[in-house]
C-alpha positions in Angstrom: 96.5 22.1 12.5 92.8 22.4 12.2 91.1 25.8 11.5 87.6 25.4 12.9 84.8 26.6 10.8 81.8 27.1 13.0 79.5 25.4 10.6 77.5 23.0 12.8 76.2 21.1 9.7 79.7 20.2 8.6 80.2 16.5 9.2 83.7 17.2 10.6 82.7 20.0 13.0 82.6 17.8 16.1 85.8 16.1 15.1 87.6 19.4 14.8 86.4 20.7 18.1 87.3 17.4 19.7 91.0 17.6 18.3 91.2 21.1 19.5 90.3 20.3 23.1 92.6 17.3 23.1 95.5 19.6 22.1 94.7 22.4 24.5 93.8 20.1 27.5 97.1 20.9 29.3 96.4 24.6 29.1 92.7 24.5 29.5 92.5 25.8 33.1 94.9 28.7 32.2 92.8 29.4 29.2 89.6 29.6 31.3 91.3 31.9 33.6 92.5 34.3 31.0 89.1 34.3 29.1 87.1 34.9 32.3 89.5 37.0 34.4 89.5 34.3 36.9 85.9 34.4 37.6 84.8 31.0 36.2 85.1 29.1 39.6 82.6 31.5 41.2 80.2 31.1 38.3 80.5 27.3 38.6 79.6 27.5 42.3 76.5 29.5 41.4 75.5 26.9 38.7 76.1 24.0 41.2 73.9 25.8 43.8 71.1 26.2 41.1 71.1 22.4 40.6 69.6 22.2 44.1 71.2 18.8 44.9 71.4 17.3 48.4 73.2 14.4 50.1 72.7 11.0 48.4 71.6 12.3 45.0 73.1 11.7 41.7 74.3 14.2 39.0 75.7 14.1 35.4 78.1 16.9 34.4 78.2 16.9 30.5 81.1 18.4 28.7 82.9 18.3 32.1 86.4 19.4 30.7 88.9 19.2 33.5 86.3 18.4 36.2 85.7 21.7 38.2 82.0 21.7 38.0 81.6 18.0 38.6 83.9 18.3 41.7 81.8 21.2 43.0 78.7 18.9 42.5 80.3 16.1 44.3 80.6 18.2 47.6 76.9 18.8 47.4 75.8 15.2 47.1 78.1 13.9 49.9 77.7 11.6 51.7 76.3 8.8 49.6 75.8 10.7 46.4 77.3 10.0 43.0 78.5 12.4 40.2 79.6 11.4 36.7 81.5 13.8 34.6 81.7 13.0 30.9 83.5 14.5 28.1 84.6 13.5 24.5 88.2 14.5 25.1 90.3 11.8 26.9 93.2 14.2 27.7 90.7 16.4 29.5 89.3 13.4 31.4 92.8 12.4 32.5 93.3 15.9 34.0 89.9 15.7 35.7 90.9 12.4 37.3 94.1 13.7 38.4 92.4 16.7 40.0 89.9 14.5 41.8 92.7 12.3 43.2 94.7 15.3 44.3 91.7 16.7 46.2 90.7 13.4 47.6 87.3 13.7 46.1 84.8 10.8 46.7 81.7 9.8 44.8 82.8 11.2 41.4 84.0 9.5 38.3 85.0 10.7 34.9 84.3 8.8 31.7 84.2 9.3 27.9 80.8 10.0 26.3 79.3 11.8 23.3 76.8 14.5 24.5 74.6 13.8 21.6 74.3 10.1 22.4 74.7 9.7 26.1 75.4 6.1 27.2 73.2 6.2 30.2 69.8 4.8 31.0 66.7 7.1 30.9 65.6 8.9 34.1 68.8 8.1 35.9 70.0 11.4 37.3 68.7 14.0 39.7 70.4 16.8 37.9 72.3 17.4 34.7 74.8 20.2 34.3 76.9 21.7 31.6 79.5 24.3 32.2 80.8 26.2 29.2 80.0 23.3 26.9 76.7 23.5 25.1 77.9 26.0 22.6 80.4 23.4 21.3 77.6 20.8 20.5 77.2 20.1 16.8 73.4 19.8 17.4 72.2 21.8 20.4 68.6 20.6 20.2 69.6 16.9 20.1 71.9 17.5 23.0 69.1 19.1 25.1 66.8 16.1 24.4 69.5 13.7 25.4 69.9 15.6 28.7 66.2 15.5 29.3 66.1 11.8 28.6 68.6 10.8 31.3 66.9 13.0 33.9 64.5 11.7 36.5 61.0 13.3 36.4 61.4 16.5 38.2 65.1 16.4 37.7 66.9 19.7 37.0 69.1 20.8 34.1 71.5 23.7 34.7 73.5 25.4 31.9 76.3 27.8 32.6 77.4 29.6 29.4 79.1 32.7 28.0 76.6 35.0 26.2 76.9 38.1 24.1 75.9 41.3 25.9 73.8 43.6 23.8 74.0 46.9 25.5 76.9 49.3 26.0 79.3 49.6 27.8 79.5 45.9 28.3 78.8 45.1 24.6 81.7 47.3 23.6 84.0 45.7 26.2 83.0 42.2 25.0 83.7 43.1 21.4 87.1 44.6 22.3 88.0 41.7 24.7 86.8 38.6 22.8 87.2 39.8 19.2 90.5 41.7 19.5 92.5 41.0 22.7 91.6 37.2 23.0 92.7 36.4 19.5 95.8 38.5 19.9 96.7 36.4 23.0 96.0 33.4 20.8 98.6 34.6 18.2 101.1 34.4 21.0 100.2 30.9 22.1 100.8 27.5 20.7 97.1 27.0 20.0 95.8 30.2 18.4 92.7 28.4 16.9 91.4 27.8 20.4 91.5 31.5 21.1 89.7 32.4 17.8 87.2 29.8 18.2 85.7 31.0 21.4 84.4 34.4 20.1 83.2 32.7 16.9 81.3 30.1 19.0 79.7 32.7 21.3 78.5 34.8 18.4 76.8 31.9 16.8 75.1 30.7 20.1 71.6 31.6 20.9 70.8 34.6 23.1 69.6 33.7 26.7 65.9 34.0 25.6 66.7 31.8 22.6 68.4 29.0 24.7 65.4 29.2 27.1 63.1 28.6 24.0 65.1 25.6 22.9 64.9 24.2 26.5 61.2 24.6 26.4 60.9 22.8 23.1 63.1 20.0 24.5 60.4 19.4 27.2 61.8 21.4 30.2 59.5 23.4 32.4 59.9 26.0 35.1 62.7 27.5 32.9 64.5 30.6 34.2 67.8 32.2 33.5 70.0 34.7 35.3 72.5 36.9 33.5 75.6 37.8 35.3 78.8 39.8 34.9 76.8 42.5 33.1 75.5 40.3 30.4 78.5 38.2 29.6 77.5 35.0 31.5 74.1 33.3 31.8 72.9 30.5 34.0 69.8 28.6 32.7 67.8 26.1 34.7 64.7 24.0 34.0 63.0 20.9 35.3 61.9 17.7 33.5 58.3 17.1 34.0 54.8 17.3 32.4 53.8 20.7 31.2 51.2 22.5 33.3 47.8 23.1 31.9 
């Protein structure tokens, strides 16, 4: 069993993360519920709303996992719109397809893709979203440039991600929950590394301001972010377009 060392420069980092998600796919929704106290669905709804999509538009959900955010986007582009959910874990994609079929979702499909080398033409989508996925990228800057590339001019990027609160009492609660309790839960599970990887990946991820700066360097404008749940969650958005002078 892999022990994931959160060293993004390691040539095997992406492979280790991929194998971990393949193994935990069947428990992923439960894992999300435990990690977020069941609030992740509400946060995905807020992220989908931030994308500002309407009927007939197109969206790409990167690192789509089991498909919840992509399915939320599909509701907003109906009728006539299209949503593509992509991920590098085939077991995750299988579950997303099953979920879409069970719900009778239309206008959405799920397919394999590497977020650092998206297999889509430039300027194709009206919006690109990522829900709880960018902190898993081996090269965040490259991933942001790829998302900018596939967006139409004026298209919107929305990122939903866990962040680390800096002020008590939430910072104290965060440390207790993610650094102590979550790994303890993992010790009782079949996949303990999935529970230990989460707090490690959050600690190494940029602050909300730091992510906004990276989006700016990747060519996004009108960047803004909202911090939710007392500082544990952040939703970032930005538009692809020429910089204002």
